[in-house]
N, C-alpha and C positions, 0 to 999 in steps of 0.2 A: 504494500500500500504506500502511496505517496501522499503529499499534503492535500488536505481538503480545503484549506482556507487561505491559500495564497491570494494576494491582491496585487493589482498592477502597481509597479514601483513608481513612486514620485520622489524625486531627489530631496525635496525640502522636508520630507518626513524623517530623514535619518536622525537629525538632532532631536526631534521629538521622541523618537524611539529611545535614544539613550537617556533623555531626561525622564521619560515615563518609567523606564526600567528602574532607575535609581530611586524614584519616589515611591513606586508601588510596592517595593519590597518591605516597606515599613509595616504593611498589613499582612505579609505572608506568614504562613504557618511554621516555617522553619527559618533558622538563622540564614541571612543572606550571605554570610561569609565575607570575604574580602576580595578586592579587585587587584590583580597583578598586572603590571605593565612590563611586558617581556622585551621591548625593543622591536625593531623592524615594523613599527606601527601596530604590533599585536598586543592584545590584552585578553585575559581570561578572568573568570571569577571562580571562587572556591566556596563551597558550602557543604553541609552534611545531608545525607539522605535519611532514610528511615530503615530500621532493622528489618532483615528478611524474615519471612515466616516459613518454617520447615514443614514438609510433608514427605513421608517415606513411602515409596511406591515399589511394590513387589510385582514384577512383570507377570509371574504365573497366576497372580490373583486378580488381574485386570480382566474384565469382560471385554473381549476383543471383537473387532468388526469382522464380519464374514462378508466378503465382497460378492456382489451379484451383478453381472452385466445388465440384467433386466431393469435395474434401478436407474440406469443412465438416461439422462435427457440432455438436450442441447440448449435449452432456454435457461441458462444459468446467469449468475450475477458477476459484475466486475468488481474486483478490489479497486477502490477509487484511486484515480490518478489525476490530479490537477496541478498546475504550476502557479507561480506567483502572478502569471498573466491570466487574463480572463480567457475562457474557452475559445472565444473567437480570435483573440490576439494570439494565443498559442497555436491555433490551427493555421493562422496566417504566417507565423514564423516558420512553422514546419513546411508550409507550402513554398516559402521563399528560400528555404535552406539549400535547395538544390541549385539555386542561382546565386548563392552567396559568394561573391568574388573575393571576399576577405578571408575565406577559409584557408587553412594551411595547405601548401602545395606539396605534392608528391609526384614529381615529374617522372621518376623512374618506374612508378607503378604501371604506367600505361604501356610499357614496353618489356621490362624485365625485372626480376627480383633477385636480390642476393639470397642465396640459400645455404644453409648449413648441411652437415651430414644428414642424409635422409633418415627421417624418424622411423623407428620400427612400428609395425602394426600393433594395435592394442593387445596386451597379454590376455585380456578377457573382457567381454562385453556382457552387460546385464540389463535386461529391460526392467525399469523401475515402475513406480506408481503411475496410474492413468486416471484422468479426471472423471469423477462421477459424484453423485450426491452423497455418497458415504465418505469419500476421500475429503471432499470440501462441502460440508453440509450446511454452512451458515445461510446460503441462499436456497437451500433445499435440493438443488439439482446439480450442484457443481459451481465452479468459479474459474475466472481467469485473473491473473496469471498464476502459475504454480510457484514462482520463485524457486530457489534451489538451494539445498543445503546437503552436504555429505560429510561424514566423519568416518574414517577408515583406519583400521589397525591391520596387522598381518593376518588376523583371523576373522575379523568381522567388518561389515560395512553397514552404517546407519544412514538411511536417507530420510530427509524431512522436507516436505513441501507444504503449501497451503492446502489443507491444514491437517496432515496426518504423518505418522511415523512408521517406517518399515525397517526391519533388520534382516540382513542377508548373511549367510555363513561364508566361509572362505571359498566355497565353490560357486558363489553367486546365487544360491537358492534362498528364497525368502523363507524366514522362519515361520513355522505353522502358527496361525492365529493372527498374524499381522496382515494389513496395517492396523494401527490403533490411532483413533482421532486425538488431536492435541488436547481438547478440553477434558477428555477422559484421562489421558495420561498425566497431564499436569494438575488435575483436580481443580479446574477453573470453575468457580460457582456459576450456576445457570441463572441468568438474570430474569428469566421468566418470559411472559408474553410480550414484553416490550421489544424483544428481538425476534427476527424471523425464525420460525421453526423451533423456538426455544433453545437456540444454540448460541453460546457466547461468541462474540466477534474476536477472532484471533488472526494475526497476520504477520508477515515478514519473518519466516523462520531462518535461523542460522544454526550452524553446528561446527564443532571441531573435536579432534582427537589430540590429547596431550601426549606426545611421545615420551616425555620424562616420567610423568605420573601414571601413564597408561590408563587414562580415564577418558570417557566420552562426555561431552557437554552439548546440551541443546538449549536454545533460548527462543522465545516467541513473545510478541506483544499481544496484550489483551486489553481492548479499549471499549468501554461502554459509553453510550451517549455520543459517539462519533459518527458511526454509520447507522445508528438506530435511535429509538426514542427512549432508551434506558437512562437512568440517573448516571451522571458522569463519573467515570473512574478510568485511570490509566495505569496499568501494571505491566511489568515484565516478569516472566516465569523462566527460571533457570533450573535445569535438571543435570545432575552429574551421576554417572554410574558409580556404584560403590566399589566395583572391581573392574578388571579389564574385560569382563564378560557383560555386554550390554543386555543380554537376555535375563539378567538377574535383578538385583534391587537397585533402585535409584533414590537419591536425595533430591527433592524438588523444593525450590525456594521461590517466593514471590517478593517483588520489590516495587514500591510505589514510584512511578515515573514522574510524579508531580509532588515531590516532598515539600515544596514551598507553597503548595495550594493555590496556584494562580489560575487554575482552570484551563490547563493546556495538556496535550498528550504527546507522547514520544513516538514518532513515526520513523519508518525506514531503519529497522534494526541493524546494528553493526556489532560485531563480536570479535574480541581479541583476547590474548592472554600472554602472560610471561611466567616466570618461576613461581610467583606468589599470588598473582592477581588475575581476576577475570574483569575485562573491560566491556561494558555494554554502552555502545554509542547510539545516539538517536538524534533526529531533528525534531524540534519542539514547536508545536503549533497550537494556537488557541482553539479551544472547543466550546468555551462558554463566554458570556459577556464579560466576566472578570478577566478572562484571558485576553480578550481584545483590548481591555483597558491597559494591561501590561504590555501588550504586543500590538500596537495599532496598525502595523503594516500587514498583519495577518501571518507573520512569522516571528518567532521569538529568537531562537538561537540553536546552535548545536550543543549537546551536552553529553557527558560521559559519567556513568556510574563505575566506581572502582571497588570491587567486591573481593573479599577474602576467599581465595580459591581453595586453600587447604581446609579452611573451616567448612566449606560446603562439601568437600570430599569426605570429611570425617563426620558429617551430619551434626555439626556443632551449631550452637546459636551464633548467628552472624551479626556482628555489630552494624550500626548504621554506616553504609558505605560513604566514602568521600564522593562529592559531586563536583565536577568541573563543568562550567557552563558559560555561555556567552563568549565563545571564541570570536574575536573580532580583529579585523585588519583596518586600521585607519577609520574606525567607527562603523565599518560595515560588518554585519554578522556573517560568519562563515556557514556553509552548508556541508553536511556529511563529513565530519572529522573522524576518519576511520582509525580505530585502534588496530595495530598489527597483530597477526598471529606469530608468535615467536617460536620458531622451530629450531632451537639451538640447544645443545647439551647444556646442563646446568653450569659447567665451567666456562661456557661460551656466552652466557647471558650478558646483554649490554648493561652498562652502568645506568642508563636511562632508557626506558621503553618508549618507543615512538608512536605517535599518532600522525596521520597525514591527511591533508585535504587539498583538493584541486580547486582553484578559483572557478566558481561556477554560478553562484547565486547572485548576490549583488556585486561581488568582486570589489577590489580596491577602487576601481573607477566607476562602479555601478552599472556596467554595460550588460552584465548577465551573459557574456560570451556570445552575443549576437547583436549585430553582424560582426563586431570586432572579435579578434582572437584573444583568448586568455592564454597565458603561458607560465603561470607561477604556481608552484606547490608550496604549501605551508606545512612545515614539519615541527611537531612539538615533542619535547622530551620530558618524560615523567619519571621521577625517582621518589622513593619512600611512599609508594601509592597508598598504603594502608595506614600510614601515620599522618604526618604533616607534609603533604606532597610539595615538592619543589618542581617548578616547570620552567623549561627553557625552550627556545625556538630558533628555527632557521628558515630562510626563504630560498627556494630552489627554482632556478629558471630552466624550463624544459621546452621541448618542441610544443607548438601551439595546438589549441583545440577550440572548437566552436560547436554549437548545436548541430547535430546531424539531421539530414532529411529522414523522413520515415522510409520504411523498407518496402521493397516490391516482392511480390510472389505471383505465381501463375494465376491469372484471372483478376488481379487487383493491384494496380500500381499505387505506391505510397500508402498502403493500407496498414502495414504492420508497425507498431510503435517502436521507436528506438530511444525514447525518453531524452534526457538531457546529457550533460557531459560530466556528471559527478563520477568519482571512483565508486563503482557500485559493487563489484566483487571484492572479496576481502584481500587487502594487501598483506604480504608475507615478509617477516624479518628472517633472513637466513644469515648464519655466521660466515657465509662465503665471502672471501676477500676482506675479512675484518668486520663485516656488517653491511648487508645490502637489503634494501626493501624493493620488492617487485610490485607492480601495480599495472592496471589498464583502465581505460575509460573510452566512452563513445565520443566520436567527433565526426564532423564533416571533413572530407578531404577533397581538395580541388585537383582534378585530373583533366587537363585540357580545358574545355569551356564549361564544364559542369562540376558540381560538388556531389560526392557520393557518400553514403553512410559507411564509416570505417571505424577503426579502433587505433588508439595510441597505446603502445605498451612501453614500459620503461623500467629501469633499475636505478635506484638512488643509493649512493654510498652514504652511510651515516657513521659518525664516530661519537663516542661519549666517554667522559672521564669525570670522576668525582661526583657522580650523580647528575651531570649536566650533559646536554647535547652540545658537542663542541664543533661539529661540522656536518654539512650535508651538501651533496652535489649530484647532479645528473650524470650518470656514467655512460649509459647507452640505452637505446630504444629505437622505435620506429613506428611506421604506420602499417596497418593491415588493411588493404583496400584493393579495389579493382574496378575497372570501367564496367558499368552495367550490373554490378553485384553489391548486395547489402552485406556488410560485415558488422556484427553488433554484439554487445554484451560479452566482452572478453573478460576472462578471469585468469589469474596467473598463480603458479606455484614454483617458487625458486627453492630447490632442495639444498640441504647443507653442503652437498658436493658440487653445487654450482650448475646443475641442469635446470633450465627454465622451461616450463610447460605453459602454453597459452591456449586455453579452450575458448571457442567463440562459435556464434551462430552465423550461418551463411544462407542466403536465399537470393532469388533473382526472378525476373519475369518468366524464365523457363525452368527454374529449379525450385522444387518444393523446399521449404525451410529445413535445414539439416544442421548437424553439429560436427565440428572438426577440431583438431588440435594441431599445434605446431610446437617444435622443440628447438632449443638452442643449447648445445653442449659447451662446456667451458673452453674447449680448444677451438671453437668456431670463430669466424671473423666477427669483430664487434658489430653490433647492430643487426645481425643476421638471424633469421629464423628458417627452419626447414619448410619445405612445401607442405601444404595442409594435408593431414591424414584424416580421411573420412571415418567417423565413428558410427554415426547413425543417419541414414538417409531419411528425408521426409517421405511420408506415404501419401500425402495429399496436400492441398492448400489448407490454410488455417482460417476457417470461417465459423467460429464457434456459435455465433448467434443464428441457429437454425440452418447453418450451412449456406446462408445467403450472401452472395457477392455484393460488395458496395459499402460495407461497414468500415468507414475510415478509422485509422488510429486503433486498430485491434490491439488489445493488451497482450504483449509478449512478456516473458519473464523479466523481472526487474534486475536479476543478476543470476549468473551461473556459479558453479562451485567446484572446488578441488580440495583434496585432503592428502597430507603427507602421512604415510603409514608407520613411520618410525625408523630409527637408526639401524635396526638389524637388517631390514631388506630394502630400504631406501626407494620404495615405490610410491606411486601417486595414483589416487582415484580422482576422476573427473566426472562431472554430471551436467546434463543439459536437457532441454526439452525438444520435442519435434511434434509435428501434427500427425495424428493417426488417420485411419480411413473414414472416420465420421466427422472430420473437420476440426476436431477438438485436440487438446494437448495430451501427449504421453511423455514419459521421461526415459532416459537411458543413461547408464553409467559405464565407465570403462577403467580398467587398470592398465597403467602405462609405466614404463621405466626407461 
């Protein structure tokens, strides 16, 4: 789910936002904390959240969903996606994006590409969950998009979509009795008749496997009074397996996303971790009139909960997490400040854990990356996350990005949503070359006289010492694009040994939406990726609303996913969606190395 309450940006409102934020906290329910000026024009604020509530879940005791294809219908609901623009203005931007002459250029893409060693075919491919009213029951008959989360160890793979969970054994066979719907698994209270079909509204799943602690983590947002008529509440649910076997017992915690009580909800879940801490990132939007008082632009800020990882693993009472909020650059609030997943041995952990954001929302100059190009990454370093956090920051200049045009598929040009240019997949911190973050985002790419939907991938070198981020720089990267082809929703996994995997979706007027991956080995030329390797071909066009052609801006997944299985086998699982034979979405996963 994306923001429901963006409003058109008016530059004179920025000072009003800052003034309103500072004055409205006097009536908030929790301490507003303090404002930190980080330099580079960056500021953040610190406060405390609220303690987590624990529930222990034994998988064998859960009443599980038994799937039946007869329950499937095509008239299902959309997980809402709006931008800060009005719907008409956003549609106009997307329509103009293919003619945006300011989009970054990639002249080589029209003729040739640098390629690394040819990637091996997937070691294994597994068909995952498919949309229906039992997988995503909030709307009664299914939903779009699935989003995508995967957590994999050497022996197990856990898949999480909107809004159900499935577990697969080492041979790719789904464990008997799965999927389990998220409200049942997490124990989310049923709000009653105020919500469709009596099902709590949950959205934006994420997952990771911690290779050091050998535990699985799942997180999802649950928001009442946002997409329905229920009394307002906004919570995040976090589940951690008690052992390395995800079919056993889990500890489940819930955390209030609005601890200061301003009437806003946390959208677009982000999830990261390091040796001690789980980081839940979110974009904060007003859902009530009091929220609009605090956030008159219809957007508040990006914020992050810093939660005791070992406490959750042990089933202990978890103290109120630290809350970092209102990340800003020169007075403009940042959008989607992604915590990294730190896949480093304990002795290779960084002195400061990184969070990274791509200029995308208001940006330092307020242009929103259209039609002008944005090219700055904002990197934050967090140390002592469970005590009195210290925060440092760096600004990184990277190749540019701008809003991409919508995607084409057979039978419908410009119909498939490509969203904006935030970093949507989870960035990864690898100890490779002393500390490197991999990331990808959507962008328009200019080839010849037109701009095509593409991806920018990149690696950022980060150094830290004494609990501070001491440096950050763009090391390498490039565009994934082609004339007449839509490339969208890339996700990266940079392994500790330096192999980079990039998974993305591909479609065109003559190719059904499919999913591919590319790889770069440490010995390959800088900036190069292998030719794409097809994992899952599309089986038809994607027209989930009754299969009717002509529905513009069809919701595709907001992000794809990847998971590192651990230091013993150094493999990666990747996951994405594709359209099945009844115009709806299905999912597929693959093991690669």
